[in-house]
Structures are given as structure tokens and as C-alpha cells.
N, C-alpha and C positions, 0 to 999 in steps of 0.2 A: 572282656565281660569279668566283673570281677568275682572271684571264686567265694563262696560263703565259708567263714570260719570255721564252721562244725565240718565240713568238708577236707580243709587244711589239718585240722587237729585228728580226726578220725583218720585221714592218711599216714599221718606221722607216727600215729599209734600200730597202725596195722602194719605198716611198712617196718616198723622196728623189729617186731616179733615174727614177720615173715622173713625178716631179712637173718634172723639168728636162726630160723628153721633152714633156710637156705644153705647159710656159711656150713652147718653143721653136715652138709653132705660132702665137704671137702677137710673140714677142720673142727675140733672139739679142743677145749684145754688138756682134756683127760681121754683116753679111751672110753668109750660110754660104758661098757661091763666092767672096767678096771677095778676091783676091790683092795681095798687096803684096809685088814680089819685094824689094824694099830693106829689107823688115822680116823676110827668113824666117829661120827659127830663132832666133828672139828667145826669151831665156828669160822664164819667168814674172816678171810685174812689174806695176804699176798700171795701164799700158795693154793688156796683155794677160794675164789672171790665170793662164791656163795655159801662155802661150807662142803661139810660130806654128810651122808647119810649114814643108817645104823650100818651099812656093809662097808663104809670105807669109800664109796662110789661119789665123785665128784658132781655136786647138785647141778650145776652150771651146765655140764656135758650134759646131763641127764634132762634139763630144762630145755635144753637147744633140740636134742633129738626127738624128745616128747612132744615138742611142739610140732614137729614133721609129722609124726604122726596124727596129732589132734588136728591140725589145719588140712592134710591130706584126706582124712576121713570124711569132714563136712564140707571140702570142697568137691569130691566125687560124688557125695550123697545130693548136693546142689545140683549138679550135674544131669543125675537121674531123676531129680525133679523137675528140672526146665526140660530134659528131652522126653519124657514121659509126660507131664501135666499142659506144658502148652498145645501140644497137638490134639489133646483130649479138649482144652478150653477153647481152641479154634474151630473144633469139629461140633461144638455143643453150641457155640455161636451162630454157626453157619446154618444150623438144622435147628434154631431157636423153637421151642413151642412142639418140638417133634418127641418120638419116643426115644430116639439117642439121646436129645438132650436131655428127657428125665430120667433116664438110667446112669447115665454119666454123673449128675448131680445128685441123685439119691444114692449112689455109690460114695460120692465125695462126702455126704452127710453120714452115711453109715462108719465112715473112718474117722470124722471128726467128733462120732460121738463118744469115743474113747480117747484119752489123754496119750499125746505123743510119745511120752516116755514109758508108759502101759504098754503100748502096742511095740514099741523097741525092744522094751524086756521080754515080752512075750516072744517075739520072732528070734531074737537070739538065744532064748532060753529052747526054744522048738530046734534051732540049727546047731546050736552050740557057741559058745563065746569065742570070739576072735576079730581081729579089725574087719574083715571082710563082712562078716555078718552084720557086724554093727552099721557099715556103709549102706548094706541093704536096708536094714531095719529103718534107719533114719531117711536114706532116699525113698521108700516106700510112701512115709508119711509125707513128703515134700510134693508128691506128685499130685494130689488133691489140692493143695495149697496153690500151686501155681495153675492147676486147671481153674480153680473159681475165680482166682485175679486174673487170667487171661478172658476167659469168658464175660467176666463184668466190664472189662475194658474194650471187648470185640462188640458187644452188644450195643453198647452207645454208638459205635462207629457205623453199626449195619442201618441206622437209619438216617445215614447223612445223603446229601445227592449225590456226592461223588460216587460212592458204593453203588447206587442204584445205576448212575450211568454205564458204570462197569457192568451190570448186570444187563444192561439193555446192548450193551456192545457185543453179548453173549459171553463173555467170561463166567466161567462156573465158580460154586464156591470155593473149592480148593485154591484156585488160583487168585481169586480176590483175597483170600484169608494170607495167602503166602506175599502176594505185589501190594497190598493196599492195607490191610487191617494190621498184621504183624508189624510193619516199620511203625506205626502210629501208636502201638502200646508197648513199645520197647523199653521206655522210659519206666513204664509200671513195672514191667519184670526185673529189670536193672534194679529199682529200689528194692523190691521182694528179695531179689537174688541176695543182695547184702544181709537182709533181715535173717532169712533160712540159714546162711552160711553162718551168721552169731548163733542162731540158735543149734544148727548142726555142731558147734564147737562144745555147746553146754550139753547138748543130749551125748555126745561122745563122750564127755569129762563123767556124766552120769552113770553112762554103762560100763566104764572102765571103772568107776568106784566102787560098783557092787559087783565087779569081776565078771562082767560081760562083755567088754570092750577088747582092746589090744593086750594080750598075755604076754607076762615074762617070757624072754628077758627084753621084750621092746617096751621101752617106756613110752607115757603118755601122762598129760598133766593129771588127770582124772585118777589113774594108776598111784602118781606120785602122793596125791593126795589120799589114796585111800592107803598105803604104805607108810605114811606119816602118822596117821590117826593115835597110832598106839604111844606114840612119842610127844604128844602134843603138849604136854607138861616139862617134859624135859627137854625137847629141842622144837619149840613151835615155830621156829624159822622153817623148816621142812615142810610145811603145810601153808605157809605164807608165802614163800615163792612160786609154785605153782598157781594157787590162788590168785595171786597179783597178776599173773599171766592171763588167766582165764578172764578176769574181770576187764583189763586193759585191753585186751584184743577184742572181747564182746563188744565194749564201750566205742572201742575204735570203728567197728563195724557198723554199729548202731549210727554213729556220728556221720559216717560216710554215707549211710543210706538218707538220714536226715538231710544232707548237705546236696546229695543229688536230686532228692525231692525239690528243694528249694531252687537248684539250678536247672532242672529240666521241666519244672511245673511254669507254663507261660503265664499263668495266672500270679503265682507266687512272684515271678520274676518282675512282672509289671510293678507289683508292689515294691 
């Protein structure tokens, strides 16, 4: 089977920044928080490949550790969305047309009535800033997204003959959902997962930029952007590097989603 070019490009981009984040657990060019005021705002060179910031900290080291924070927040938030939204979506589809289905979907509509970043800012403003609360805020918004995608995919399956045969055989709704429905909508959930992963990175960057995400001394890409905004004219590269990291990682994840859709969708595969 020939892999789509978008999947290969997206995987390469994502793997590069994910690799930088993983390597930061065991090695960075300089200690993450090491300051050298005499070397502040050093341009990129042999000693500091991406230069230094206003405190003389190595930008590459900050970028590597910051990627670890941003990716971890988005990944855990996506996991919260899947673990909460998929069961709700399967339950709503199994009880389609009932009060349970109506309550779940109207609850989703209520959350969707507000922009995701506004909800995340509201939650972190109430609970306080920090990486954990950013995870919670982004994860809560992911739940109705996965619930709606799961329900939409599952509803098209509940009318098929093999599902009716399972009902005639005496299987309950929960067993049918687990054994027959969920495996057949896994491709939808995988593609949606890559999309929510990329949106989670953007949301975390936005929260950190306004001071509601990861708190100092823990770096993140959004925090690096916020710290560099006052130096945009004197040292513009301080904003360019974390900005490029965010753009490239989000682009890579979106390309992976497009490639997986082309790979897993049988209609597109036939074409």
C-alpha cells in the first residue's frame, strides 16, 4: 500500500519536533534555566545555535523543553477528550432519539456556543494559571468534539444489517457498541485525534501567551512568544523560532490527519 505524500511529510515534521522534546529529557545544549547576563541577546552562532534570550538563556534549550511542555499538554488534553467523549457518543448513538441522546447533544451544543479559547481562559481564570489547569480546560472542550464525531459515525452503523443481527442474537447496546461500532469508526477518531492534538498545541500556546498556561520557570512555546514580544524590534528571532515551531508542528499534525483520512477512507483509497 502506497502511503500518501501528506502523511509522510506530516510524520517527518511532527517526528522532528517530537524528537527534540524527547531528547530534552536527557540532553539540552545548556541547562534550561542557566542564565548568562553577559551573553544576553547573542545572535545565532557556534556557541548558541539559536542565540540567547534577554536573560542569556540558550534559546534552543528553551525551545526543546518548551516543546515538551506544549506537546504534553495537548496530548493529555486529547486523551481526556477521547476518554470522555467517545463513551458519551456511543451511548447517545445507542439510545438515539431518547432523552439520554437529547441531553448529551444539547450539552454539546451548549459548550459549542462559546469559542474554545474563551472557555479555556474562563476555566483557567477561575482555577488559576498553570499547565494542569490548561490541560483540564482544553480537555473539557475536546469531550463534546469527540462525542459528536463518535455519535455521527455510530448512527450510520446502527442501521446496518450486521448490527441488527447482533441485536437479534441478544447482544445489548453496550456490547454492540464495543464489539461492532467502535472498531468501525476508529478511523474517524484517529483523524479527529490528530486535529484536536494540533488545536491543543495552539490552545496551550494561546493560554501561555496570556499568562494562563505553564508558569515560569517552566518554558513553553507560547510563553517564549510572550517573553519575546517586548524585544520584537531589537531581537525578532526570539519570536520567530517558537512561532515556527508552533506552525510547523501544527502543520505536520494536520498533514498527518489528511494523510490518514486518505489512507483509511476506502472510497478515497479506491480513487
